C-alpha positions in Angstrom: -6.3 -2.3 26.5 -6.9 -0.4 29.9 -10.5 -0.2 30.8 -12.9 1.6 33.0 -12.9 -1.2 35.5 -8.8 -0.8 35.6 -9.2 2.8 36.4 -11.7 2.2 38.9 -9.3 -0.3 40.8 -6.4 2.3 40.5 -8.8 5.2 42.0 -10.3 2.9 44.6 -13.7 4.0 43.4 -16.7 2.0 41.7 -17.0 1.6 38.0 -20.3 3.8 38.3 -18.3 6.6 40.0 -15.6 6.4 37.4 -18.4 6.6 34.7 -20.5 9.9 36.4 -17.0 11.7 36.2 -16.3 10.6 32.6 -19.8 11.5 31.6 -20.3 14.7 33.7 -23.4 13.5 35.2 -24.5 12.3 38.8 -23.0 13.5 41.9 -19.2 12.7 42.8 -17.3 14.2 45.8 -14.2 16.4 45.1 -11.8 13.7 46.6 -13.0 11.0 44.5 -13.1 13.4 41.3 -9.2 14.2 41.9 -8.5 10.1 42.5 -10.2 9.2 39.1 -8.5 12.2 37.3 -5.1 11.0 38.5 -5.8 7.3 37.7 -6.9 8.3 34.3 -3.8 10.2 33.7 -1.3 7.7 35.5 -3.0 4.7 32.9 -3.2 6.8 30.2 -6.8 5.7 29.9 -8.8 6.6 26.3 -12.7 6.5 26.5 -14.0 4.4 24.0 -15.4 6.4 21.2 -18.7 4.4 20.0 -19.4 4.2 23.5 -19.4 8.0 23.7 -21.4 8.7 20.5 -24.2 6.4 21.2 -24.6 8.4 25.0 -25.4 11.7 22.8 -28.1 9.8 21.1 -29.5 7.4 23.8 -32.9 6.1 24.1 -32.8 4.5 27.6 -34.0 1.5 25.7 -32.6 -2.2 25.9 -33.6 -4.9 23.5 -34.1 -8.4 25.0 -33.9 -11.1 22.1 -35.8 -14.2 23.1 -35.8 -17.3 20.8 -39.6 -18.3 22.5 -41.8 -17.2 25.2 -43.3 -20.8 25.1 -40.5 -22.0 27.4 -40.9 -20.8 30.9 -36.7 -20.9 31.4 -37.1 -17.2 29.7 -39.5 -15.4 32.1 -37.3 -15.0 35.3 -34.3 -14.1 33.0 -36.4 -11.4 31.4 -37.7 -10.2 34.9 -34.2 -9.9 36.2 -33.2 -8.0 33.0 -36.1 -5.6 33.1 -35.9 -4.9 37.1 -32.0 -4.1 36.9 -32.8 -1.8 33.7 -35.5 0.1 35.7 -33.4 0.5 38.3 -30.7 2.5 36.0 -34.0 4.2 34.6 -34.0 2.3 31.4 -37.0 0.7 29.5 -37.1 -2.5 27.8 -38.4 -3.9 24.6 -39.1 -7.9 24.3 -38.1 -9.2 21.1 -39.5 -12.8 20.3 -37.1 -14.0 17.2 -38.7 -17.6 17.0 -35.7 -18.8 15.5 -35.8 -16.7 12.5 -32.6 -14.7 11.4 -34.4 -12.5 9.2 -36.6 -11.4 12.2 -33.5 -10.9 14.6 -31.8 -9.0 11.9 -34.9 -6.5 11.9 -34.5 -6.2 15.8 -30.9 -5.3 15.7 -31.4 -2.6 13.2 -33.2 -0.6 16.2 -29.9 -0.6 17.8 -28.4 1.2 14.4 -31.4 3.5 14.1 -31.1 5.0 17.6 -34.2 3.6 18.9 -32.2 1.2 21.4 -29.0 1.6 22.9 -28.0 -2.2 23.4 -29.3 -5.5 23.3 -29.3 -8.4 25.6 -29.3 -11.7 23.2 -30.6 -15.1 24.8 -30.6 -16.5 21.5 -27.0 -16.6 20.0 -26.0 -19.6 17.8 -22.6 -21.3 19.2 -21.1 -20.2 15.5 -22.9 -17.4 14.8 -20.4 -14.8 12.7 -22.7 -12.1 12.7 -22.6 -11.3 16.5 -19.0 -10.2 16.3 -19.7 -7.8 14.0 -22.7 -6.4 15.6 -20.6 -6.3 18.7 -18.0 -4.1 17.2 -20.3 -1.5 16.6 -22.8 -1.5 19.2 -23.4 -2.6 22.9 -24.1 -6.1 23.2 -24.3 -9.1 26.1 -25.1 -12.5 25.5 -27.0 -14.2 28.6 -26.8 -18.3 29.0 -25.9 -18.6 25.0 -23.0 -17.3 23.2 -20.7 -17.1 20.3 -17.7 -19.5 20.9 -14.1 -18.4 20.5 -14.9 -14.7 21.0 -14.6 -11.9 23.4 -17.8 -10.7 23.2 -19.4 -10.4 26.7 -21.5 -12.8 28.4 -23.1 -14.4 31.3 -23.7 -18.1 31.8 -23.2 -21.2 33.8 -20.5 -24.0 33.6 -23.2 -26.4 31.7 -20.2 -29.0 30.9 -19.6 -29.3 34.7 -23.2 -29.3 35.6 -24.2 -32.2 33.1 -21.2 -34.4 34.3 -22.8 -33.7 38.1 -25.8 -35.0 37.0 -24.4 -38.2 35.7 -22.5 -38.9 38.5 -25.3 -38.2 40.8 -27.5 -40.8 38.8 -24.5 -43.3 38.8 -23.9 -42.9 42.7 -27.8 -44.1 42.8 -26.9 -47.2 41.2 -27.7 -46.5 37.4 -25.7 -47.4 34.7 -27.8 -47.2 31.6 -28.5 -43.4 31.6 -30.1 -41.8 28.4 -29.7 -38.4 27.3 -32.3 -36.3 25.6 -31.0 -33.1 23.9 -32.1 -30.4 21.4 -31.2 -30.1 17.6 -30.5 -26.3 18.2 -26.9 -25.0 17.8 -26.8 -23.1 21.3 -23.6 -23.5 23.2 -25.2 -24.8 26.3 -26.7 -27.8 24.2 -23.7 -29.0 23.1 -21.9 -28.6 26.2 -24.5 -30.5 28.4 -24.3 -33.4 25.9 -20.7 -33.4 26.0 -20.3 -33.3 30.0 -22.8 -36.0 29.7 -20.5 -38.3 27.1 -17.1 -37.0 28.9 -18.6 -38.4 32.8 -20.0 -41.8 31.2 -16.6 -42.1 29.6 -14.5 -41.1 32.7 -17.0 -43.9 34.9 -16.5 -46.2 32.3 -19.8 -46.4 31.1 -20.7 -47.3 27.7 -22.2 -43.8 25.5 -24.9 -45.7 23.4 -26.6 -43.9 20.5 -29.7 -45.6 21.4 -29.8 -44.0 24.7 -29.2 -40.5 23.1 -32.3 -38.7 21.3 -33.1 -35.3 20.6 -35.9 -32.7 20.9 -36.9 -29.7 18.9 -34.9 -26.5 19.0 -37.1 -24.9 21.3 -37.4 -27.5 24.0 -41.2 -28.3 23.4 -43.1 -30.5 25.7 -44.4 -32.6 22.8 -40.9 -33.4 21.5 -39.8 -34.1 24.8 -42.3 -37.0 24.9 -41.3 -38.3 21.5 -37.7 -38.1 22.4 -38.2 -40.1 25.6 -40.4 -42.5 24.2 -37.9 -43.3 21.6 -35.2 -43.9 24.7 -38.0 -46.0 26.2 -38.9 -48.1 23.5 -35.4 -49.7 23.1 -35.2 -53.4 23.9 -32.5 -52.7 26.7 -34.3 -49.3 27.9 -32.4 -46.6 30.2 -33.1 -46.7 34.0 -32.6 -43.0 34.0 -32.7 -40.2 31.6 -30.9 -36.7 31.7 -33.0 -34.1 29.9 -31.3 -30.7 29.0 -34.7 -28.7 29.8 -37.2 -29.3 32.5 -39.6 -28.9 30.1 -38.4 -31.9 28.3 -38.1 -33.8 31.1 -41.7 -33.2 32.1 -42.2 -34.9 28.8 -40.1 -37.6 29.7 -42.0 -38.1 32.5 -45.2 -38.2 30.6 -43.9 -40.5 28.2 -42.9 -42.6 30.9 -46.6 -42.8 32.4 -47.9 -43.4 29.0 -45.9 -46.7 28.4 -46.7 -47.9 32.1 -43.6 -46.8 33.8 -43.2 -45.1 37.1 -41.2 -42.5 37.9 -38.9 -42.8 40.0 -39.7 -46.5 40.8 -39.0 -47.8 37.3 -37.2 -44.7 35.7 -35.0 -41.9 37.2 -35.5 -38.3 35.1 -33.5 -35.4 35.5 -34.2 -31.9 34.1 -32.2 -28.9 34.0 -33.0 -25.0 34.8 -35.4 -25.4 37.8 -38.5 -23.5 36.0 -41.2 -22.7 38.4 -43.2 -25.8 37.1 -40.6 -28.0 38.2 -42.2 -28.1 41.6 -46.0 -28.4 40.6 -45.9 -31.7 39.1 -46.1 -35.1 40.9 -43.0 -36.2 41.1 -41.4 -32.9 41.8 -38.4 -32.7 39.5 -34.8 -33.2 40.0 -33.1 -30.9 38.2 -29.8 -28.3 38.0 -31.0 -25.0 39.2 -29.8 -22.1 37.3 -29.8 -18.7 38.7 -32.2 -17.5 36.3 -33.2 -14.1 38.0 -29.3 -13.1 38.8 -28.1 -14.3 35.3 -31.0 -11.5 34.0 -29.8 -8.8 36.4 -26.1 -9.7 35.9 -26.4 -9.3 32.0 -28.2 -6.1 32.3 -25.8 -4.3 34.6 -23.2 -5.4 32.0 -25.1 -4.1 29.3 -25.5 -0.8 30.8 -22.0 -0.4 32.0 -21.1 -0.6 27.9 -23.3 2.0 27.2 -22.8 4.4 30.0 -19.0 4.0 29.9 -18.1 2.4 26.8 -16.8 -0.8 28.6 -18.2 -3.6 30.4 -17.1 -6.6 28.2 -16.1 -9.8 30.0 -17.2 -13.5 30.5 -19.0 -14.1 34.1 -20.0 -17.6 35.2 -22.5 -18.0 38.1 -23.0 -20.8 40.1 -25.2 -23.6 39.2 -26.7 -26.2 42.0 -28.2 -29.8 41.6 -31.7 -29.8 43.4 -32.7 -33.3 44.4 -36.5 -34.0 44.5 -38.7 -36.9 43.9 -38.2 -38.0 40.4 -35.0 -39.9 41.2 -34.4 -43.0 43.4 -31.8 -46.1 43.7 -32.4 -48.5 40.9 -33.4 -51.6 41.4 -31.6 -54.9 41.8 
């Protein structure tokens, strides 16, 4: 199927310029206008029907669906969404689902009622079949979490590769007994981080021990991080390092270690994931995988607005992550 991006490439102009020509709004030079029309004719481009219908009833409002606001991970992403939306003169509405499917459906109804033009979803379960049905009717972009085996637009990082990188780093410090703290939620990121951990352990010839794997609650709460890490650290042959799939859980692991009389990083190395602001406010400062949180938000908003304004904008974008080494990890003892 020919998309607006194909037209833009053929015409040698931006997607925004093509959108302005199609929608007859905003300044476009006569030369650019002619290039776009020639490209449309050559490619036999047909604008998306539902996109045009939504534009006639546009509210200039975007929904941001998040599972919770207790995790600082979401704040920078939401800021990125809001700033990009404001740049394009859209308002935003923060919708907190608390893992309640009924509550999520109520928010989605705002799209069908014309009270919002599209939604950025940060709380999509990996096997959520309803998302595809929704995305066929209204503009949707999934941010960080996404439904597997679908072509719905999403922006994320490579969680599998990031988790494998953490295991390789800990192994380079001499750690072979590496624990894992995951979550019981159904997010694709949680699954991919666990899979990345297991695959790299096996690749390095290290056993994947079930007693070295514990699970926090679905919202990555601090208290559940403490409980999960305590479970690992009370093993007779405890891990010397723990990889946690969120920074909040890693902070809980450091607290659990302290309560059990273990020093970090002297007797236990801890690695988190996300690089939230709190990661540098604690002692020791947290070694973690840094996600580009603000750019994730901006990118998802831009993809959504392209869908709304041009009827296109689907795609899968993976941004770069980075392992940030701080004070919570060290060489293992003899």
